[in-house]
N, C-alpha and C positions, 0 to 999 in steps of 0.2 A: 501391412504398412503401419509403422508406428505413429501414434498420435501424440497427445500432450504428455510430456515426460514429467512425472510427479515424484517428489521425494517427501516422505512423511516423517516429521520429527516431533515426537512426544514421548515423555518418559513413562507414561502409563501404558503398559502393554495392551490392556484391554481396549483402550481408546485407539491406540495406534493400529491394532489389528482390525478394528471395525472400519477405520478410515481406509486402510489398505484394501479390504474386501470390497468396500463401496466403489473405490476408484477402479479396481480391476474389473468390475462389472460393467464398466462403460466401454463402448466400442471405440471411442476416440481418445482413450487415455491408457497409460501404462505406468505402473509403479516401478521406478528404477532404483529405489533404495529406501531404507528405513534408518532412523537414528533415535536413540534414547536420551541424547544430550546435545548441546549446541556444538561442542567440539567434533563429535562424530558427524553431525549434520554437515559441517564444513568439509570434512574428509570425504563423506559420501557425495557431496556436491562436486568436489574436485574429480572424483572417480567417475561418476555417472553422468554429469552434465545435465541436470534436470531443467525443465522450462519453468516449473513452479515448485516452490517448497512450501508445504503446510507446516507452519512453525508454532509450536507451543511456546509460551513466554517463560514460564517457570520450569526450568530443567536443571539438573545437576551439572557439575563440571564447568559448563559455560551456559548462561541463560540464552533465551531466544533473542533478546535484544542485541547482545554482543554478537551473536552468530549472524543476525540480520545485517548488522553494521559491516561485518567482514565478508559478506556474500559477494561473489564475483559480479561484475557488471553484466546486465542482461538476464540475470536470474530473478524471477519475480517471487517475492515472499508474501504469502498470505498468512497472517497471524491468527491463531486460534486462542480465544480467551474465555474465561468463565464469566467475567463481569464487563458490561459495556462501558461503564465509567471507571476507568482504571488508568492511573498515571503511567503504568508500564506500557499500556497500549499507545499512549501519546509518544512515549520514548521510542517505541518500535516504529511508529510512523516517521519520527525524526531520523531514525536510523536508516530509513529507506524502504520500509515495507510498502507493498502496493495497496494494502488494505487490511481489514481485520473482520473476523466473524466470531460470533458467540459459539461456544461448543455445543449448545443445544439447537443450533440452526438445523432446520429440516434437511434431510439428505439431498433432495432435489435442488435446494438453494445453494448448498455447498458445491455441488457439481457445476451449477451455473456460475458460481463465483470463480471456480478454477478456470473455466473457459474464459471468463471475463478478464482476469488478470493475465492469462496466457496470451490474450489478444492485445495486451498492452494498455488496457484501461485500468483505472484505479477502482477499487471496490470500497467505496465510502458511502454508506447509507447516510443521506443528508440529516435525518433526525438524530441518529446516534452520534454522528460526527459533530453536529453542532453542540450537543450536550457535552461531549468530550472536550472540545475546544473551549467552550464556555467555562468548564470546570478548572482547566489548567492554564490556558493562555491568559485568562483574565486575572490570574494571580499577579502580584508584583513581578513585572517582567524585566528581563535584561535583553532587549532586542539588539544585541551587539554582534550577532553572527554575521560573518562576511556576506552571506547571501542577502540579509536584510539591508546591509549597507550598499549593495549593488543594485537596488531597485531603481535608482536614478539612471542606470544604464539602459533600462527598458524604454522602448518607444511607447507612445500613447496607446496604440492598438495592442501591443504586448501586455501592457499593464491592465488593459480592459479584459483581455483573455484570462490573465491570471486571476483577476477578481471574480470572473464568472466561474472559473474552475473551483475556486475556494468556496463559492456559494452552492456547489453541488451539481452544476450543469455538466452534462456529457459533451463530447465534441460535437455530436449531432445537434444538441440543444443550442450550443454556442453558435454553430454555423447558421442555424435558423434565426437566432437573435441578431447576429451581425450581418446577415444576408451575404455570407461568403460560403465557399465550399468546405467540406470536411477536411480536405487536404490542406487548405489555407490555414484552418484552425490548428491542425497538427503542426504545420510549419511554424506558426507563431509560438505554439507551446514548446516546441523543440528549441527555439531560440531563447525563450524564457529560461528553460532548464539549463541551457548552455551558459548563458550569461550569469545565472545565479549559482552555478556549480551544483545543480541538483541531480539526483538519480531517479526520482520517482515523482509521479503526480501527487502522491500523498505528501511528500516533502514540500511541494509547491503550496499545498493548502496550508501547511503549518507556517511557512514563511509569510504567506499573505496575512495570517492572523497575528503572528508575532510582530510584524512590521507595522501593523495598524492599517494596512490596506483594506482589510475587512474587519469590522468591529464585532466582537463577541456579543451575542444577543440580538443582533439585527435580524430582521425577517429574512427567511430564505426566499430566493427568487422563484 
């Protein structure tokens, strides 16, 4: 029985090969394709229909950010990067990536991350994500994106859910905080995504910061 279908996109053959070997060693995963550039990643995605794409940012022909932006709906992109504070990572999140990991992440954490994003959750370590957001969203901003302008369309509860998501809480944490079921939280989040025209939880975090709903530098919950 096939498990989580994973595509590995990295222009460094040694790194790509190591990732492929690691994933193939898991009972609940299978590698359905490899790519050395973003253009090939898109072609392989169209051919193989992966659940998760491990995406390097800096690749020839087409970089990982543009490839992430063009990914079909439903494909979860997990960005791999060398530096945790990197404006390219922020752009990847804006493009729809489900999250990001450092390339020196321990193998067990990488495998857990693939399972996390395959299950529909965002992989955004609160500490790293806050530093990333602080570094780039706090710059002179132009919060004129349509998604920012549509925040007024959210209900009070939907706004509250978005704020908690941006502060790093999981659906389970939010359900406990608001005393509602996990399913109710998911429903609220889906409505937020629909109203704001978002495709990933990570994009919701970015919008919350760009709009001023959550202020860079404020303590995490």
